[in-house]
C-alpha positions as CSV (number, residue, x, y, z in Angstrom):
1,M,-98.6,125.1,-201.4
2,F,-101.5,125.0,-198.9
3,E,-103.6,123.2,-201.5
4,R,-101.1,120.4,-201.8
5,L,-100.8,120.1,-198.0
6,R,-104.6,119.9,-197.7
7,A,-104.8,117.3,-200.4
8,F,-102.1,115.2,-198.7
9,W,-103.8,115.4,-195.4
10,Q,-107.3,114.6,-196.7
11,G,-106.1,111.8,-199.1
12,R,-106.8,111.5,-202.8
13,I,-107.9,108.5,-204.9
14,F,-107.0,108.2,-208.6
15,F,-109.6,106.1,-210.4
16,L,-110.5,105.1,-213.9
17,A,-114.3,105.0,-214.8
18,R,-115.4,102.7,-217.7
19,G,-118.9,102.5,-219.2
20,E,-121.2,103.7,-222.0
21,Q,-122.8,106.4,-219.8
22,L,-119.8,108.3,-218.5
23,E,-121.5,111.7,-219.1
24,S,-124.5,110.6,-217.0
25,F,-122.1,109.2,-214.4
26,L,-120.2,112.5,-214.2
27,N,-123.4,114.6,-213.9
28,Q,-124.8,112.4,-211.2
29,I,-121.7,112.5,-208.9
30,L,-121.7,116.3,-209.3
31,K,-125.3,116.4,-208.2
32,D,-124.4,114.3,-205.2
33,G,-121.8,117.0,-204.2
34,V,-118.6,115.1,-205.1
35,I,-115.8,117.4,-206.2
36,V,-113.8,115.9,-209.1
37,Y,-110.2,117.0,-209.8
38,H,-108.1,116.6,-213.0
39,T,-110.7,115.0,-215.2
40,Q,-109.3,113.4,-218.4
41,K,-111.0,111.5,-221.2
42,S,-109.1,108.7,-222.8
43,E,-109.8,105.7,-225.0
44,R,-110.1,103.4,-222.0
45,G,-112.5,105.7,-220.1
46,M,-112.4,108.7,-217.9
47,R,-109.6,109.4,-215.4
48,A,-110.2,111.6,-212.3
49,Q,-109.3,112.3,-208.7
50,I,-111.6,112.7,-205.7
51,K,-111.2,113.0,-202.0
52,L,-111.0,109.9,-199.9
53,A,-114.2,110.9,-198.0
54,D,-116.2,111.2,-201.3
55,F,-115.3,107.7,-202.6
56,R,-118.3,106.0,-200.9
57,R,-120.6,108.6,-202.5
58,L,-119.9,107.2,-205.9
59,R,-122.1,104.1,-205.3
60,R,-125.4,105.6,-206.4
61,A,-124.0,106.9,-209.7
62,V,-122.2,103.6,-210.4
63,R,-125.5,101.6,-209.9
64,Q,-127.6,103.9,-212.0
65,T,-125.2,104.2,-215.0
66,H,-123.7,100.7,-214.8
67,T,-120.2,102.2,-214.7
68,R,-117.2,100.3,-213.5
69,I,-114.6,101.9,-211.2
70,H,-110.9,100.9,-211.1
71,I,-108.6,102.5,-208.5
72,I,-105.3,103.4,-210.1
73,A,-103.4,104.9,-207.1
74,K,-103.9,106.2,-203.5
75,Y,-102.2,109.3,-202.2
76,G,-102.1,111.0,-198.9
77,W,-101.6,110.7,-195.2
78,P,-104.6,108.4,-194.4
79,F,-103.1,105.6,-196.6
80,I,-99.6,106.1,-195.1
81,A,-101.1,105.8,-191.6
82,V,-102.9,102.6,-192.4
83,R,-99.8,101.1,-194.0
84,W,-97.6,101.9,-190.9
85,W,-100.4,100.7,-188.5
86,R,-100.1,97.3,-190.1
87,R,-96.4,97.4,-189.3
88,K,-96.7,98.4,-185.6
89,G,-93.8,96.2,-184.6
90,L,-91.4,97.8,-187.1
91,L,-92.6,101.3,-186.2
92,T,-92.1,100.5,-182.5
93,G,-88.6,99.2,-183.1
94,I,-87.6,102.3,-185.1
95,C,-88.9,104.5,-182.3
96,I,-86.9,102.5,-179.7
97,I,-83.8,102.6,-181.8
98,A,-84.2,106.4,-182.3
99,L,-84.7,106.9,-178.5
100,M,-81.6,104.8,-177.7
101,L,-79.5,106.7,-180.2
102,T,-80.7,110.0,-178.8
103,V,-79.8,108.9,-175.2
104,L,-76.5,107.3,-176.2
105,S,-75.4,110.4,-178.1
106,Q,-75.6,112.4,-174.9
107,L,-73.2,110.0,-173.1
108,V,-69.4,109.6,-173.1
109,L,-68.7,106.2,-174.8
110,S,-65.0,106.3,-175.3
111,I,-62.0,108.3,-173.9
112,S,-58.7,108.4,-175.8
113,V,-55.3,110.1,-175.0
114,L,-53.2,111.7,-177.7
115,G,-49.7,113.2,-177.7
116,N,-48.3,111.5,-174.6
117,H,-44.9,109.8,-174.7
118,N,-43.5,109.9,-171.2
119,V,-46.9,110.3,-169.4
120,L,-48.7,106.9,-169.1
121,T,-52.1,106.7,-170.6
122,T,-53.4,104.6,-167.7
123,D,-52.3,107.3,-165.3
124,V,-54.1,110.0,-167.3
125,L,-57.3,107.9,-167.5
126,E,-57.3,107.2,-163.8
127,R,-56.8,110.8,-162.8
128,A,-59.6,111.8,-165.3
129,E,-62.0,109.3,-163.8
130,K,-61.4,110.7,-160.3
131,L,-62.3,114.1,-161.8
132,G,-65.6,112.7,-163.1
133,L,-64.5,112.1,-166.7
134,K,-65.4,108.4,-167.4
135,T,-67.5,106.4,-169.8
136,W,-71.3,106.2,-169.5
137,V,-71.6,109.6,-167.9
138,Y,-73.8,112.5,-169.2
139,S,-71.4,114.7,-171.3
140,K,-73.4,117.9,-170.8
141,N,-72.7,117.8,-167.1
142,L,-68.9,117.8,-167.6
143,D,-66.8,120.9,-167.4
144,L,-64.1,120.0,-169.8
145,N,-62.0,123.1,-169.3
146,Q,-61.9,122.6,-165.5
147,I,-60.9,118.9,-166.0
148,A,-58.1,119.9,-168.4
149,K,-56.8,122.5,-165.9
150,A,-56.9,120.0,-163.0
151,L,-55.1,117.3,-165.1
152,Q,-52.4,119.8,-166.0
153,E,-51.8,120.6,-162.3
154,Q,-51.6,116.9,-161.4
155,L,-49.2,116.0,-164.2
156,P,-45.9,117.9,-163.9
157,D,-44.5,116.5,-167.2
158,A,-47.3,118.0,-169.2
159,A,-46.8,121.5,-170.6
160,W,-50.4,121.8,-171.8
161,I,-53.5,119.6,-171.7
162,G,-56.8,120.1,-173.7
163,V,-60.0,118.1,-173.5
164,E,-62.5,118.2,-176.3
165,R,-65.6,116.2,-177.1
166,N,-66.5,114.9,-180.6
167,G,-69.9,113.3,-180.3
168,T,-69.6,110.4,-177.9
169,D,-65.8,110.4,-178.0
170,V,-63.7,112.5,-175.6
171,L,-60.1,113.2,-176.7
172,I,-57.4,114.3,-174.1
173,K,-54.6,116.0,-176.0
174,I,-51.3,116.3,-174.1
175,S,-48.2,118.4,-175.0
176,E,-45.3,117.3,-172.9
177,K,-42.5,119.4,-171.6
178,T,-39.3,119.4,-173.7
179,R,-36.4,118.8,-171.5
180,P,-32.9,119.7,-172.7
181,S,-30.9,116.6,-173.8
182,I,-27.4,116.2,-172.5
183,P,-25.1,114.6,-175.0
184,E,-23.3,111.5,-173.7
185,E,-19.6,112.2,-173.2
186,A,-17.5,109.0,-173.3
187,G,-14.3,107.9,-174.8
188,N,-12.0,109.7,-177.2
189,L,-12.7,112.7,-179.4
190,V,-12.5,111.8,-183.1
191,A,-12.8,113.8,-186.4
192,R,-16.3,114.2,-187.8
193,H,-15.0,115.1,-191.3
194,A,-11.7,115.2,-193.0
195,G,-9.9,118.6,-192.9
196,I,-6.7,120.6,-192.0
197,V,-6.3,121.3,-188.3
198,K,-5.9,125.0,-187.5
199,E,-6.5,125.2,-183.7
200,I,-6.3,122.7,-180.8
201,M,-7.6,123.4,-177.3
202,V,-7.2,120.5,-174.9
203,I,-9.2,120.8,-171.7
204,Q,-8.7,117.2,-170.5
205,G,-6.8,114.3,-172.3
206,I,-3.9,113.9,-174.6
207,P,-3.8,115.5,-178.1
208,Q,-3.0,113.1,-180.9
209,V,-2.7,115.6,-183.8
210,H,-0.9,118.9,-184.4
211,E,-1.9,122.2,-186.0
212,G,-1.4,122.2,-189.7
213,E,-1.9,118.4,-189.9
214,T,-4.4,116.9,-192.3
215,V,-6.8,114.4,-190.6
216,R,-9.3,112.0,-192.1
217,A,-12.9,111.3,-190.9
218,G,-12.9,109.1,-187.8
219,Q,-9.2,109.8,-186.9
220,V,-8.6,110.1,-183.1
221,L,-7.9,113.8,-182.1
222,I,-7.8,113.7,-178.3
223,T,-7.6,110.6,-176.2
224,Q,-8.8,110.2,-172.7
225,A,-6.3,110.3,-169.8
226,I,-4.6,107.0,-169.0
227,N,-4.4,107.8,-165.2
228,P,-7.5,106.1,-163.6
229,Y,-7.7,108.7,-160.8
230,L,-8.9,112.2,-160.8
231,P,-6.5,114.9,-162.2
232,G,-3.8,115.7,-159.7
233,T,-4.1,112.4,-157.8
234,P,-0.7,110.6,-157.6
235,A,-0.4,107.2,-159.2
236,V,-1.2,104.3,-156.9
237,P,0.8,101.0,-157.0
238,N,-0.9,98.0,-158.5
239,S,-0.9,96.3,-155.1
240,E,-3.2,99.0,-153.7
241,V,-5.4,99.0,-156.9
242,N,-6.0,95.3,-156.5
243,N,-6.5,95.6,-152.7
244,P,-10.3,95.9,-152.0
245,H,-9.6,97.3,-148.6
246,S,-7.6,100.3,-149.9
247,S,-8.9,103.6,-148.6
248,K,-7.6,105.8,-151.5
249,P,-10.2,107.0,-153.9
250,T,-10.3,105.8,-157.5
251,S,-12.3,107.0,-160.5
252,P,-12.8,105.9,-164.1
253,A,-10.4,107.1,-166.8
254,S,-11.0,110.8,-167.3
255,I,-13.0,111.8,-170.4
256,A,-11.4,113.6,-173.3
257,R,-12.5,117.2,-173.5
258,G,-11.4,119.9,-175.9
259,F,-11.9,121.6,-179.3
260,V,-10.2,120.9,-182.6
261,R,-11.1,123.5,-185.2
262,A,-10.2,122.9,-188.8
263,R,-10.7,123.9,-192.4
264,V,-13.2,121.5,-194.1
265,W,-14.2,121.3,-197.7
266,Y,-17.5,120.1,-199.2
267,S,-18.3,119.7,-202.9
268,A,-21.1,118.5,-205.2
269,E,-21.6,118.3,-208.9
270,K,-24.9,118.6,-210.9
271,Q,-25.6,118.3,-214.6
272,I,-28.7,119.8,-216.3
273,P,-29.6,119.2,-219.9
274,L,-30.6,122.0,-222.2
275,G,-33.6,120.0,-223.5
276,E,-35.6,117.7,-221.2
277,D,-38.9,115.8,-221.2
278,K,-40.7,115.5,-217.9
279,V,-43.9,114.0,-216.7
280,E,-45.7,116.5,-214.4
281,E,-49.2,117.0,-212.9
282,S,-51.4,119.2,-215.2
283,G,-53.6,120.4,-212.3
284,R,-56.7,118.6,-213.4
285,V,-58.2,116.4,-210.7
286,A,-61.1,113.9,-210.7
287,V,-62.6,112.3,-207.6
288,G,-64.5,109.1,-207.3
289,W,-66.3,107.7,-204.3
290,G,-67.0,104.1,-203.4
291,I,-67.5,101.7,-200.4
292,K,-65.2,99.0,-199.1
293,I,-66.7,95.9,-197.5
294,G,-63.9,93.7,-196.2
295,S,-61.5,93.3,-199.1
296,R,-64.1,94.2,-201.8
297,V,-64.3,97.7,-203.2
298,I,-67.5,98.9,-205.0
299,M,-67.1,102.2,-206.8
300,V,-70.3,104.3,-206.8
301,T,-69.1,107.1,-208.9
302,M,-66.3,107.1,-211.5
303,Q,-65.4,103.5,-212.0
304,D,-62.1,104.2,-213.8
305,S,-59.7,107.1,-214.2
306,P,-60.8,109.6,-216.9
307,F,-57.1,110.4,-217.7
308,E,-54.6,108.4,-219.8
309,Q,-51.8,109.0,-217.2
310,D,-52.6,109.8,-213.6
311,N,-51.4,109.7,-210.0
312,K,-53.9,107.9,-207.9
313,E,-54.4,108.6,-204.2
314,V,-56.7,106.4,-202.1
315,T,-58.2,107.7,-198.8
316,C,-60.3,105.5,-196.5
317,H,-62.9,107.0,-194.2
318,S,-64.3,104.8,-191.5
319,L,-66.3,105.3,-188.4
320,K,-64.3,105.5,-185.2
321,P,-64.0,102.1,-183.5
322,W,-65.8,101.6,-180.3
323,R,-63.7,99.5,-177.9
324,N,-62.7,96.4,-179.8
325,W,-65.5,96.6,-182.4
326,R,-64.9,98.3,-185.8
327,F,-67.5,99.2,-188.4
328,P,-67.0,96.8,-191.3
329,V,-67.9,99.3,-194.0
330,E,-65.6,102.1,-195.1
331,V,-66.0,104.9,-197.6
332,I,-63.3,105.1,-200.3
333,R,-62.2,108.3,-201.9
334,M,-60.2,107.9,-205.2
335,Q,-58.4,111.0,-206.3
336,Y,-56.9,111.0,-209.8
337,K,-54.4,113.7,-210.7
338,E,-53.7,114.0,-214.4
339,L,-50.1,113.6,-215.6
340,H,-48.9,115.0,-218.9
341,S,-45.5,115.2,-220.7
342,V,-43.8,118.6,-220.7
343,H,-40.8,119.5,-222.8
344,Y,-38.3,122.0,-221.4
345,E,-35.9,124.1,-223.5
346,R,-33.3,126.0,-221.5
347,S,-30.7,128.4,-222.5
348,I,-27.1,127.8,-221.4
349,A,-27.4,130.5,-218.6
350,E,-30.6,129.0,-217.3
351,A,-29.1,125.4,-217.3
352,R,-26.0,126.6,-215.4
353,Q,-28.0,128.5,-212.9
354,L,-30.3,125.5,-212.2
355,A,-27.3,123.2,-211.9
356,E,-25.6,125.6,-209.5
357,E,-28.7,125.8,-207.3
358,N,-29.0,122.0,-207.2
359,A,-25.3,121.5,-206.4
360,R,-25.5,124.1,-203.7
361,T,-28.5,122.4,-202.1
362,E,-26.6,119.1,-202.2
363,V,-23.6,120.7,-200.4
364,R,-25.8,122.1,-197.7
365,K,-27.1,118.7,-197.0
366,K,-23.6,117.4,-196.4
367,M,-22.5,120.3,-194.2
368,T,-22.6,120.4,-190.4
369,P,-25.6,122.6,-189.4
370,G,-24.7,126.0,-188.2
371,V,-21.1,126.1,-189.4
372,M,-19.5,129.2,-190.9
373,V,-18.8,129.3,-194.6
374,V,-15.4,130.9,-195.4
375,V,-15.1,130.5,-199.2
376,E,-17.5,129.3,-201.9
377,N,-16.3,128.5,-205.4
378,V,-18.4,127.7,-208.5
379,K,-16.8,125.9,-211.4
380,V,-18.3,125.2,-214.8
381,L,-17.0,121.8,-215.9
382,P,-16.6,120.6,-219.5
383,T,-19.3,118.1,-220.7
384,N,-20.9,116.8,-223.8
385,S,-23.1,119.1,-225.9
386,G,-26.6,119.5,-224.8
387,A,-26.0,119.8,-221.1
388,E,-24.3,122.0,-218.5
389,R,-22.3,120.6,-215.5
390,V,-21.4,122.8,-212.5
391,R,-19.3,122.0,-209.4
392,V,-19.8,123.9,-206.1
393,E,-17.0,123.8,-203.6
394,V,-17.4,125.2,-200.1
395,E,-14.8,125.8,-197.4
396,T,-15.9,126.0,-193.8
397,Y,-14.2,126.6,-190.4
398,E,-15.7,124.3,-187.8
399,D,-15.1,122.1,-184.8
400,L,-14.3,118.5,-185.9
401,A,-14.2,116.9,-182.5
402,V,-17.0,114.5,-181.6
403,Y,-17.1,111.6,-179.1
404,A,-16.5,108.0,-180.0
405,N,-16.3,104.9,-177.8
406,P,-12.7,104.0,-177.1
């Protein structure tokens, strides 16, 4: 290891010596104290290596033996230094660019806000700037935890604020407070689904159905009160209603309020064959990489998919944009997932169980979330040979009344 480093630092010259007195030439340079490395005899002459400092000492032996010297290659730091010295402008430019990149990497070049919906981005950036977080500042001098804590105190709608630095980009993450939503109450109460009414409780309004009655979806259950005044207020003549100088209070039509509980049925049918061919992923994955310049894609590895059938997923990786400028070159990742045909053979019991599970899943999608299931029936329906058909029926007890515009 140290010998290689010493050879690189001193510099080596690979040369080819030609002539009729190569033995005398070799003896003479050894007498002159020149150390020769890796000597090889060939049809063209003699190959050897010497130190750069010993190259001038070959002159006496060359003149005395009439030997011709041809330099094959030069190796080592002295030749690299000479080559770069001839390109002083390029070397200076590289140093300046490296220095600029080193300085810019310590600065904050962009600030972005993520996760805000009600809180304005401009408001967050203005408050962050007053706290010292702004572009073109030295990032090592910023206390990001303290800035995040101060921003959270200044923004009452934010439940949590985090500030993190990724290189020259600072990301302000905001988690806003979730405020309870109050449903809009207006108009009449109508039926969400069809069912048989079992219980009616009217808080305000006029009932339009009776217990034991079958209602359809969208049918009016409770209407809002006709009296335009508050409950208990006597009716007012039309002359006073039309009189703008009347001192009696008026109010909009009272909103219908109440509960209408009913029995509701949901059902779904599913059929599963006993024998079935499917195309599924085998688990084998191949990944190819390429670059995208504009609309042109150049694949560096894996030009085409190695599978006959595959699912292809394309992912683009690009440098983060800086202000309005975006790096024109993107890295493309092609992921190929192999697909193969699979044949399933099911027994009658397995097909019925799978059909029942699928039908039950379909029923749950139709049901109102959170309702109580009273009865569930599973029926095996007749079908052609080679398949099993199952029907799932569910009976629930739930409140049908929902608001609808009058």
